C-alpha positions as protocol buffer text, in pm:
chain_id: "A"
residue {
  index: 1
  type: MET
  ca { x: -4917 y: -2823 z: -6761 }
}
residue {
  index: 2
  type: ASP
  ca { x: -5026 y: -2924 z: -6414 }
}
residue {
  index: 3
  type: PRO
  ca { x: -4929 y: -2629 z: -6186 }
}
residue {
  index: 4
  type: ALA
  ca { x: -4884 y: -2870 z: -5895 }
}
residue {
  index: 5
  type: ALA
  ca { x: -4592 y: -3025 z: -6087 }
}
residue {
  index: 6
  type: ASP
  ca { x: -4407 y: -2693 z: -6105 }
}
residue {
  index: 7
  type: PRO
  ca { x: -4441 y: -2504 z: -5776 }
}
residue {
  index: 8
  type: LEU
  ca { x: -4295 y: -2159 z: -5725 }
}
residue {
  index: 9
  type: ILE
  ca { x: -4091 y: -2292 z: -5430 }
}
residue {
  index: 10
  type: ARG
  ca { x: -3980 y: -2648 z: -5369 }
}
residue {
  index: 11
  type: LEU
  ca { x: -3780 y: -2781 z: -5075 }
}
residue {
  index: 12
  type: ARG
  ca { x: -3657 y: -3140 z: -5079 }
}
residue {
  index: 13
  type: ASN
  ca { x: -3483 y: -3303 z: -4782 }
}
residue {
  index: 14
  type: VAL
  ca { x: -3355 y: -2967 z: -4662 }
}
residue {
  index: 15
  type: THR
  ca { x: -3145 y: -2982 z: -4347 }
}
residue {
  index: 16
  type: LYS
  ca { x: -2976 y: -2710 z: -4145 }
}
residue {
  index: 17
  type: THR
  ca { x: -2711 y: -2771 z: -3883 }
}
residue {
  index: 18
  type: TYR
  ca { x: -2549 y: -2504 z: -3668 }
}
residue {
  index: 19
  type: GLY
  ca { x: -2209 y: -2572 z: -3519 }
}
residue {
  index: 20
  type: GLU
  ca { x: -1990 y: -2880 z: -3542 }
}
residue {
  index: 21
  type: GLY
  ca { x: -1907 y: -3188 z: -3344 }
}
residue {
  index: 22
  type: PRO
  ca { x: -2081 y: -3271 z: -3014 }
}
residue {
  index: 23
  type: THR
  ca { x: -2224 y: -2919 z: -2983 }
}
residue {
  index: 24
  type: ALA
  ca { x: -2387 y: -2922 z: -3328 }
}
residue {
  index: 25
  type: PHE
  ca { x: -2759 y: -2847 z: -3339 }
}
residue {
  index: 26
  type: GLN
  ca { x: -2976 y: -2971 z: -3624 }
}
residue {
  index: 27
  type: ALA
  ca { x: -3248 y: -2709 z: -3667 }
}
residue {
  index: 28
  type: LEU
  ca { x: -3398 y: -2876 z: -3976 }
}
residue {
  index: 29
  type: LYS
  ca { x: -3400 y: -3254 z: -4014 }
}
residue {
  index: 30
  type: GLY
  ca { x: -3520 y: -3299 z: -4373 }
}
residue {
  index: 31
  type: ILE
  ca { x: -3790 y: -3058 z: -4490 }
}
residue {
  index: 32
  type: ASP
  ca { x: -4008 y: -3134 z: -4792 }
}
residue {
  index: 33
  type: LEU
  ca { x: -4237 y: -2847 z: -4891 }
}
residue {
  index: 34
  type: ASP
  ca { x: -4403 y: -2716 z: -5208 }
}
residue {
  index: 35
  type: ILE
  ca { x: -4547 y: -2365 z: -5228 }
}
residue {
  index: 36
  type: GLN
  ca { x: -4760 y: -2271 z: -5526 }
}
residue {
  index: 37
  type: ALA
  ca { x: -4750 y: -1925 z: -5684 }
}
residue {
  index: 38
  type: GLY
  ca { x: -5027 y: -1706 z: -5544 }
}
residue {
  index: 39
  type: ASP
  ca { x: -5080 y: -1905 z: -5225 }
}
residue {
  index: 40
  type: PHE
  ca { x: -5115 y: -1750 z: -4879 }
}
residue {
  index: 41
  type: VAL
  ca { x: -4916 y: -1970 z: -4641 }
}
residue {
  index: 42
  type: ALA
  ca { x: -4903 y: -1943 z: -4262 }
}
residue {
  index: 43
  type: VAL
  ca { x: -4612 y: -2118 z: -4088 }
}
residue {
  index: 44
  type: MET
  ca { x: -4674 y: -2221 z: -3728 }
}
residue {
  index: 45
  type: GLY
  ca { x: -4495 y: -2414 z: -3456 }
}
residue {
  index: 46
  type: PRO
  ca { x: -4341 y: -2378 z: -3110 }
}
residue {
  index: 47
  type: SER
  ca { x: -4009 y: -2202 z: -3053 }
}
residue {
  index: 48
  type: GLY
  ca { x: -3724 y: -2415 z: -3182 }
}
residue {
  index: 49
  type: SER
  ca { x: -3946 y: -2608 z: -3424 }
}
residue {
  index: 50
  type: GLY
  ca { x: -3758 y: -2491 z: -3734 }
}
residue {
  index: 51
  type: LYS
  ca { x: -4010 y: -2246 z: -3878 }
}
residue {
  index: 52
  type: SER
  ca { x: -3786 y: -1938 z: -3853 }
}
residue {
  index: 53
  type: THR
  ca { x: -3489 y: -2126 z: -3994 }
}
residue {
  index: 54
  type: THR
  ca { x: -3701 y: -2236 z: -4288 }
}
residue {
  index: 55
  type: MET
  ca { x: -3823 y: -1882 z: -4348 }
}
residue {
  index: 56
  type: ASN
  ca { x: -3465 y: -1753 z: -4341 }
}
residue {
  index: 57
  type: ILE
  ca { x: -3373 y: -2008 z: -4608 }
}
residue {
  index: 58
  type: LEU
  ca { x: -3680 y: -1921 z: -4817 }
}
residue {
  index: 59
  type: GLY
  ca { x: -3586 y: -1554 z: -4787 }
}
residue {
  index: 60
  type: CYS
  ca { x: -3230 y: -1629 z: -4906 }
}
residue {
  index: 61
  type: LEU
  ca { x: -3096 y: -1495 z: -4576 }
}
residue {
  index: 62
  type: ASP
  ca { x: -2947 y: -1836 z: -4493 }
}
residue {
  index: 63
  type: VAL
  ca { x: -2854 y: -2149 z: -4686 }
}
residue {
  index: 64
  type: PRO
  ca { x: -2934 y: -2517 z: -4626 }
}
residue {
  index: 65
  type: SER
  ca { x: -2665 y: -2748 z: -4496 }
}
residue {
  index: 66
  type: ALA
  ca { x: -2794 y: -3008 z: -4741 }
}
residue {
  index: 67
  type: GLY
  ca { x: -3092 y: -3069 z: -4966 }
}
residue {
  index: 68
  type: GLU
  ca { x: -3255 y: -2893 z: -5258 }
}
residue {
  index: 69
  type: PHE
  ca { x: -3416 y: -2548 z: -5265 }
}
residue {
  index: 70
  type: ARG
  ca { x: -3571 y: -2447 z: -5596 }
}
residue {
  index: 71
  type: PHE
  ca { x: -3725 y: -2108 z: -5669 }
}
residue {
  index: 72
  type: LYS
  ca { x: -3885 y: -2067 z: -6012 }
}
residue {
  index: 73
  type: GLY
  ca { x: -3700 y: -2385 z: -6105 }
}
residue {
  index: 74
  type: PHE
  ca { x: -3356 y: -2248 z: -6015 }
}
residue {
  index: 75
  type: HIS
  ca { x: -3135 y: -2427 z: -5763 }
}
residue {
  index: 76
  type: VAL
  ca { x: -3095 y: -2160 z: -5495 }
}
residue {
  index: 77
  type: GLU
  ca { x: -2876 y: -2380 z: -5276 }
}
residue {
  index: 78
  type: SER
  ca { x: -2601 y: -2353 z: -5540 }
}
residue {
  index: 79
  type: LEU
  ca { x: -2606 y: -1970 z: -5560 }
}
residue {
  index: 80
  type: ASP
  ca { x: -2334 y: -1758 z: -5401 }
}
residue {
  index: 81
  type: ARG
  ca { x: -2399 y: -1469 z: -5161 }
}
residue {
  index: 82
  type: ASP
  ca { x: -2419 y: -1202 z: -5433 }
}
residue {
  index: 83
  type: GLN
  ca { x: -2654 y: -1411 z: -5646 }
}
residue {
  index: 84
  type: ARG
  ca { x: -2884 y: -1468 z: -5348 }
}
residue {
  index: 85
  type: ALA
  ca { x: -2883 y: -1092 z: -5281 }
}
residue {
  index: 86
  type: LEU
  ca { x: -2993 y: -1028 z: -5639 }
}
residue {
  index: 87
  type: LEU
  ca { x: -3269 y: -1285 z: -5603 }
}
residue {
  index: 88
  type: ARG
  ca { x: -3391 y: -1116 z: -5283 }
}
residue {
  index: 89
  type: ARG
  ca { x: -3385 y: -774 z: -5444 }
}
residue {
  index: 90
  type: LYS
  ca { x: -3578 y: -882 z: -5754 }
}
residue {
  index: 91
  type: TYR
  ca { x: -3830 y: -1132 z: -5623 }
}
residue {
  index: 92
  type: LEU
  ca { x: -3877 y: -1096 z: -5246 }
}
residue {
  index: 93
  type: GLY
  ca { x: -4030 y: -845 z: -5007 }
}
residue {
  index: 94
  type: PHE
  ca { x: -3998 y: -856 z: -4627 }
}
residue {
  index: 95
  type: VAL
  ca { x: -4223 y: -743 z: -4342 }
}
residue {
  index: 96
  type: PHE
  ca { x: -4102 y: -767 z: -3981 }
}
residue {
  index: 97
  type: GLN
  ca { x: -4269 y: -763 z: -3640 }
}
residue {
  index: 98
  type: GLY
  ca { x: -4080 y: -448 z: -3540 }
}
residue {
  index: 99
  type: PHE
  ca { x: -4165 y: -251 z: -3859 }
}
residue {
  index: 100
  type: ASN
  ca { x: -3794 y: -155 z: -3910 }
}
residue {
  index: 101
  type: LEU
  ca { x: -3873 y: 194 z: -4039 }
}
residue {
  index: 102
  type: LEU
  ca { x: -3621 y: 480 z: -4038 }
}
residue {
  index: 103
  type: ALA
  ca { x: -3730 y: 705 z: -3752 }
}
residue {
  index: 104
  type: ARG
  ca { x: -3652 y: 1050 z: -3894 }
}
residue {
  index: 105
  type: THR
  ca { x: -3772 y: 968 z: -4244 }
}
residue {
  index: 106
  type: SER
  ca { x: -4117 y: 1021 z: -4393 }
}
residue {
  index: 107
  type: ALA
  ca { x: -4345 y: 735 z: -4490 }
}
residue {
  index: 108
  type: LEU
  ca { x: -4278 y: 812 z: -4857 }
}
residue {
  index: 109
  type: GLU
  ca { x: -3901 y: 810 z: -4812 }
}
residue {
  index: 110
  type: ASN
  ca { x: -3917 y: 483 z: -4618 }
}
residue {
  index: 111
  type: VAL
  ca { x: -4113 y: 321 z: -4900 }
}
residue {
  index: 112
  type: GLU
  ca { x: -3873 y: 462 z: -5160 }
}
residue {
  index: 113
  type: LEU
  ca { x: -3568 y: 291 z: -5006 }
}
residue {
  index: 114
  type: PRO
  ca { x: -3577 y: -35 z: -5208 }
}
residue {
  index: 115
  type: LEU
  ca { x: -3615 y: 171 z: -5525 }
}
residue {
  index: 116
  type: LEU
  ca { x: -3319 y: 388 z: -5423 }
}
residue {
  index: 117
  type: TYR
  ca { x: -3105 y: 76 z: -5377 }
}
residue {
  index: 118
  type: ARG
  ca { x: -3224 y: -42 z: -5718 }
}
residue {
  index: 119
  type: GLY
  ca { x: -3112 y: 283 z: -5878 }
}
residue {
  index: 120
  type: ASP
  ca { x: -3451 y: 410 z: -5997 }
}
residue {
  index: 121
  type: PRO
  ca { x: -3465 y: 784 z: -6092 }
}
residue {
  index: 122
  type: LYS
  ca { x: -3598 y: 1018 z: -5822 }
}
residue {
  index: 123
  type: GLY
  ca { x: -3923 y: 1113 z: -5994 }
}
residue {
  index: 124
  type: GLN
  ca { x: -4002 y: 751 z: -6077 }
}
residue {
  index: 125
  type: ARG
  ca { x: -3924 y: 647 z: -5718 }
}
residue {
  index: 126
  type: ARG
  ca { x: -4172 y: 900 z: -5581 }
}
residue {
  index: 127
  type: ASP
  ca { x: -4454 y: 797 z: -5814 }
}
residue {
  index: 128
  type: THR
  ca { x: -4400 y: 425 z: -5749 }
}
residue {
  index: 129
  type: ALA
  ca { x: -4378 y: 474 z: -5372 }
}
residue {
  index: 130
  type: MET
  ca { x: -4693 y: 688 z: -5366 }
}
residue {
  index: 131
  type: ALA
  ca { x: -4877 y: 415 z: -5556 }
}
residue {
  index: 132
  type: ALA
  ca { x: -4762 y: 158 z: -5297 }
}
residue {
  index: 133
  type: LEU
  ca { x: -4879 y: 381 z: -5011 }
}
residue {
  index: 134
  type: ASP
  ca { x: -5212 y: 415 z: -5188 }
}
residue {
  index: 135
  type: LYS
  ca { x: -5246 y: 35 z: -5199 }
}
residue {
  index: 136
  type: VAL
  ca { x: -5217 y: 19 z: -4819 }
}
residue {
  index: 137
  type: GLY
  ca { x: -5448 y: 315 z: -4762 }
}
residue {
  index: 138
  type: LEU
  ca { x: -5185 y: 567 z: -4648 }
}
residue {
  index: 139
  type: LYS
  ca { x: -5134 y: 795 z: -4947 }
}
residue {
  index: 140
  type: GLN
  ca { x: -5252 y: 1096 z: -4747 }
}
residue {
  index: 141
  type: TRP
  ca { x: -4996 y: 1019 z: -4472 }
}
residue {
  index: 142
  type: TRP
  ca { x: -4697 y: 1023 z: -4709 }
}
residue {
  index: 143
  type: ASP
  ca { x: -4514 y: 1305 z: -4529 }
}
residue {
  index: 144
  type: HIS
  ca { x: -4553 y: 1168 z: -4173 }
}
residue {
  index: 145
  type: THR
  ca { x: -4264 y: 1015 z: -3981 }
}
residue {
  index: 146
  type: PRO
  ca { x: -4308 y: 684 z: -3791 }
}
residue {
  index: 147
  type: ALA
  ca { x: -4346 y: 877 z: -3463 }
}
residue {
  index: 148
  type: GLU
  ca { x: -4652 y: 1047 z: -3610 }
}
residue {
  index: 149
  type: LEU
  ca { x: -4814 y: 715 z: -3707 }
}
residue {
  index: 150
  type: SER
  ca { x: -4990 y: 447 z: -3506 }
}
residue {
  index: 151
  type: GLY
  ca { x: -4848 y: 96 z: -3485 }
}
residue {
  index: 152
  type: GLY
  ca { x: -5094 y: -27 z: -3746 }
}
residue {
  index: 153
  type: GLN
  ca { x: -5006 y: 261 z: -3978 }
}
residue {
  index: 154
  type: GLN
  ca { x: -4635 y: 192 z: -3935 }
}
residue {
  index: 155
  type: GLN
  ca { x: -4689 y: -169 z: -4035 }
}
residue {
  index: 156
  type: ARG
  ca { x: -4884 y: -52 z: -4340 }
}
residue {
  index: 157
  type: VAL
  ca { x: -4587 y: 163 z: -4439 }
}
residue {
  index: 158
  type: ALA
  ca { x: -4361 y: -141 z: -4392 }
}
residue {
  index: 159
  type: ILE
  ca { x: -4591 y: -346 z: -4615 }
}
residue {
  index: 160
  type: ALA
  ca { x: -4588 y: -70 z: -4879 }
}
residue {
  index: 161
  type: ARG
  ca { x: -4207 y: -75 z: -4866 }
}
residue {
  index: 162
  type: ALA
  ca { x: -4211 y: -454 z: -4909 }
}
residue {
  index: 163
  type: ILE
  ca { x: -4439 y: -449 z: -5215 }
}
residue {
  index: 164
  type: VAL
  ca { x: -4303 y: -135 z: -5386 }
}
residue {
  index: 165
  type: THR
  ca { x: -4075 y: -344 z: -5612 }
}
residue {
  index: 166
  type: ASN
  ca { x: -4362 y: -575 z: -5712 }
}
residue {
  index: 167
  type: PRO
  ca { x: -4201 y: -887 z: -5565 }
}
residue {
  index: 168
  type: ASP
  ca { x: -4330 y: -1236 z: -5638 }
}
residue {
  index: 169
  type: VAL
  ca { x: -4316 y: -1333 z: -5269 }
}
residue {
  index: 170
  type: LEU
  ca { x: -4389 y: -1140 z: -4950 }
}
residue {
  index: 171
  type: LEU
  ca { x: -4230 y: -1290 z: -4639 }
}
residue {
  index: 172
  type: ALA
  ca { x: -4388 y: -1168 z: -4315 }
}
residue {
  index: 173
  type: ASP
  ca { x: -4232 y: -1253 z: -3978 }
}
residue {
  index: 174
  type: GLU
  ca { x: -4496 y: -1215 z: -3704 }
}
residue {
  index: 175
  type: PRO
  ca { x: -4643 y: -907 z: -3880 }
}
residue {
  index: 176
  type: THR
  ca { x: -4910 y: -859 z: -3612 }
}
residue {
  index: 177
  type: GLY
  ca { x: -4690 y: -938 z: -3311 }
}
residue {
  index: 178
  type: ASN
  ca { x: -4670 y: -575 z: -3193 }
}
residue {
  index: 179
  type: LEU
  ca { x: -5034 y: -484 z: -3263 }
}
residue {
  index: 180
  type: ASP
  ca { x: -5363 y: -506 z: -3074 }
}
residue {
  index: 181
  type: SER
  ca { x: -5640 y: -737 z: -3192 }
}
residue {
  index: 182
  type: GLU
  ca { x: -5824 y: -481 z: -3406 }
}
residue {
  index: 183
  type: ARG
  ca { x: -5509 y: -356 z: -3580 }
}
residue {
  index: 184
  type: SER
  ca { x: -5395 y: -716 z: -3627 }
}
residue {
  index: 185
  type: ARG
  ca { x: -5713 y: -803 z: -3812 }
}
residue {
  index: 186
  type: GLU
  ca { x: -5676 y: -492 z: -4028 }
}
residue {
  index: 187
  type: ILE
  ca { x: -5322 y: -594 z: -4127 }
}
residue {
  index: 188
  type: MET
  ca { x: -5431 y: -948 z: -4203 }
}
residue {
  index: 189
  type: GLU
  ca { x: -5719 y: -822 z: -4418 }
}
residue {
  index: 190
  type: LEU
  ca { x: -5469 y: -603 z: -4601 }
}
residue {
  index: 191
  type: LEU
  ca { x: -5231 y: -895 z: -4665 }
}
residue {
  index: 192
  type: LYS
  ca { x: -5520 y: -1113 z: -4776 }
}
residue {
  index: 193
  type: GLY
  ca { x: -5642 y: -840 z: -5010 }
}
residue {
  index: 194
  type: LEU
  ca { x: -5297 y: -791 z: -5163 }
}
residue {
  index: 195
  type: ASN
  ca { x: -5266 y: -1166 z: -5211 }
}
residue {
  index: 196
  type: GLU
  ca { x: -5602 y: -1192 z: -5384 }
}
residue {
  index: 197
  type: ALA
  ca { x: -5581 y: -871 z: -5590 }
}
residue {
  index: 198
  type: SER
  ca { x: -5221 y: -892 z: -5712 }
}
residue {
  index: 199
  type: GLY
  ca { x: -5149 y: -1264 z: -5685 }
}
residue {
  index: 200
  type: ILE
  ca { x: -4845 y: -1204 z: -5465 }
}
residue {
  index: 201
  type: THR
  ca { x: -4745 y: -1518 z: -5274 }
}
residue {
  index: 202
  type: VAL
  ca { x: -4753 y: -1454 z: -4898 }
}
residue {
  index: 203
  type: LEU
  ca { x: -4545 y: -1658 z: -4653 }
}
residue {
  index: 204
  type: MET
  ca { x: -4612 y: -1563 z: -4291 }
}
residue {
  index: 205
  type: VAL
  ca { x: -4475 y: -1688 z: -3960 }
}
residue {
  index: 206
  type: THR
  ca { x: -4723 y: -1652 z: -3675 }
}
residue {
  index: 207
  type: HIS
  ca { x: -4792 y: -1794 z: -3330 }
}
residue {
  index: 208
  type: GLU
  ca { x: -5156 y: -1687 z: -3344 }
}
residue {
  index: 209
  type: ALA
  ca { x: -5413 y: -1934 z: -3477 }
}
residue {
  index: 210
  type: ASP
  ca { x: -5667 y: -1660 z: -3548 }
}
residue {
  index: 211
  type: MET
  ca { x: -5412 y: -1482 z: -3770 }
}
residue {
  index: 212
  type: ALA
  ca { x: -5315 y: -1807 z: -3943 }
}
residue {
  index: 213
  type: ALA
  ca { x: -5684 y: -1857 z: -4024 }
}
residue {
  index: 214
  type: PHE
  ca { x: -5655 y: -1584 z: -4288 }
}
residue {
  index: 215
  type: ALA
  ca { x: -5418 y: -1808 z: -4488 }
}
residue {
  index: 216
  type: ARG
  ca { x: -5522 y: -2074 z: -4738 }
}
residue {
  index: 217
  type: THR
  ca { x: -5243 y: -2313 z: -4639 }
}
residue {
  index: 218
  type: ILE
  ca { x: -5111 y: -2367 z: -4284 }
}
residue {
  index: 219
  type: VAL
  ca { x: -4778 y: -2549 z: -4239 }
}
residue {
  index: 220
  type: HIS
  ca { x: -4718 y: -2685 z: -3888 }
}
residue {
  index: 221
  type: PHE
  ca { x: -4358 y: -2741 z: -3778 }
}
residue {
  index: 222
  type: LYS
  ca { x: -4238 y: -2958 z: -3491 }
}
residue {
  index: 223
  type: ASP
  ca { x: -3888 y: -3066 z: -3392 }
}
residue {
  index: 224
  type: GLY
  ca { x: -3724 y: -2958 z: -3718 }
}
residue {
  index: 225
  type: LEU
  ca { x: -3978 y: -3125 z: -3944 }
}
residue {
  index: 226
  type: VAL
  ca { x: -4305 y: -3044 z: -4118 }
}
residue {
  index: 227
  type: GLU
  ca { x: -4557 y: -3211 z: -3890 }
}
residue {
  index: 228
  type: ARG
  ca { x: -4864 y: -3154 z: -4107 }
}
residue {
  index: 229
  type: ILE
  ca { x: -5008 y: -2925 z: -4372 }
}
residue {
  index: 230
  type: GLU
  ca { x: -5362 y: -2790 z: -4372 }
}
residue {
  index: 231
  type: ASP
  ca { x: -5498 y: -2700 z: -4715 }
}
residue {
  index: 232
  type: LYS
  ca { x: -5811 y: -2500 z: -4644 }
}
residue {
  index: 233
  type: ARG
  ca { x: -5906 y: -2500 z: -5012 }
}
residue {
  index: 234
  type: LYS
  ca { x: -5979 y: -2873 z: -5002 }
}
residue {
  index: 235
  type: VAL
  ca { x: -6334 y: -2964 z: -4914 }
}
residue {
  index: 236
  type: PRO
  ca { x: -6358 y: -3267 z: -4682 }
}
residue {
  index: 237
  type: ALA
  ca { x: -6517 y: -3571 z: -4847 }
}
């Protein structure tokens, strides 16, 4: 089977409108997008271009007003709120610009949270969370709180928390936005390494071209539409 014929994610003529009547705002005007399993995709575009709205839909945090959204062949646009929550819990991991760690909680306990929500036994949670911290190079910092960690280390903990459930897709919203250049490159190398080693599909919103350069596919948004797609795996003729 041709993998291009069966992408992990497929959007077809997806629109999103906020509000009604004369004050309605159409954030998405008909998005077509295919994302293959194992790809590393950077989403770029100016504020108001539709990239964040699209990422919210892909993360099952919002729903299209119209159009088709398929994930693993399933029609996500027809799922109810509880079904979308189950899909998020089983298949998706999230990394945010602001880290979103619990301040008075150790790195290990922060990473354990998704496993706690899933109902995993305590001993199993600890072992799985320690393994995730090891993947991001922070196993020895397991008992430190966020205040005792640098910004780059906090983002590594957040990434460990996002991958601890072995999701198929990691959605990262400006993951280097609060970091200096050196720490930003370290985080991007980490995401690239996770993508290549485990095959996790990475979808990342960024304003920074040098961060987007780590991706294999760059999707450019403008005025609620996909303006163009760069596939860096294709060799120019």
